[in-house]
C-alpha positions, 0 to 999 in steps of 0.5 A: 724316205721310203723305199718304193715297193718294188721286185728287187731285179736288175729288170726294175732298177733298169727301169727306175734308172730311166725314170731317175733320168727322165726325173733329173731332166723334168726337174731342171726344165721345171726349175729354168720355166720357174726362174723365168717366170719370176723374171716375167713376173717380176717385169710385169709388178714393175710395170703394173706399179708404173701404170698405177701412179699414172692412172691413180694421177690422172684420175686425181687431176680429174676429179680435183678439176671435177670439184673446182667445175662444180663450184664454178656451175650450176647443176643443171649445167654440169649435168646437162653437158655430162648427160649424152656420151660423145663416144661408145667404146667397144672392148675386145678381149684377146689372149697372149701366151707367156711360158705357157700361161694365157694372159689377156690383150684388151683392145678398145675401139672408140665409136662416134666422133673424131678421135681427139673430139672427146667433149660432149658439149659445147663450150658457151656454158661451161668451165675449162676445169670441165674440160681439164676433167674430161680430157684427163679422163680420157687420157686415163682410160688406155691406162686403165685398160692396161693396167687391168691387163697387167693386173691380171697378168701379174696374178695369173703368172704368181699362180703359175709360178705356184704350181711350178714350184710345188712340182719342182719340190715334189721332184726335188724333195720326194720322188728324186730321192725316193728314186735313188734310194730304191736304185741303191736298195735294189742294188744292194739287194742284188749284190747280196743275192749275187754273194749268196750264190758265189757262196752257194757255188764254193758250198758245191764245188768243196762237196764235189771236191770231196766226193771226187776224193772220196771216190780216189781213195776206193779206187786206190783201196781196190 
């Protein structure tokens, strides 16, 4: 790991030590965030799997009943029965925050007719299989919206996990080792400078003692 290009002074070492402390705190917080995001992501994935299985079953049942209805009903009657929808759907898209990630919240409202009235045709000329097909699709709608919400949430959480993982790795394997090595380098330089100063002081002291000794000898000789 390369040492930072800094002046080896005590002030610089103090500044780097503060920066190292902040980096370590940030590293811990980001690791905690990453772990919590992973838990949320796994919960979302499990929920997504359950919803997908439920939606696929309802749609499969709807298709099966629709195929039977097509077999027992004429195409004209079938098209006429499904030509005009009974209700219109309005979708409201909001958001909520999960660990600093804004994920979508989908709410829908059905306009027209009673909540339980989903059939846009009379029952006299239609088959029970068509009724079952329409009912299955109506039941699948809220689960489909929840599935879309869950899948998008899982995607956004995965992206945030990847960003957080890169930041954790950058701190753990680049910045913190670099700061630690630079601080060690500055400490060694300061110790080396201090030993050099002590050596110079000892030489000056020896020179002063030698001069004092020569001066005393001259005084005694006179």
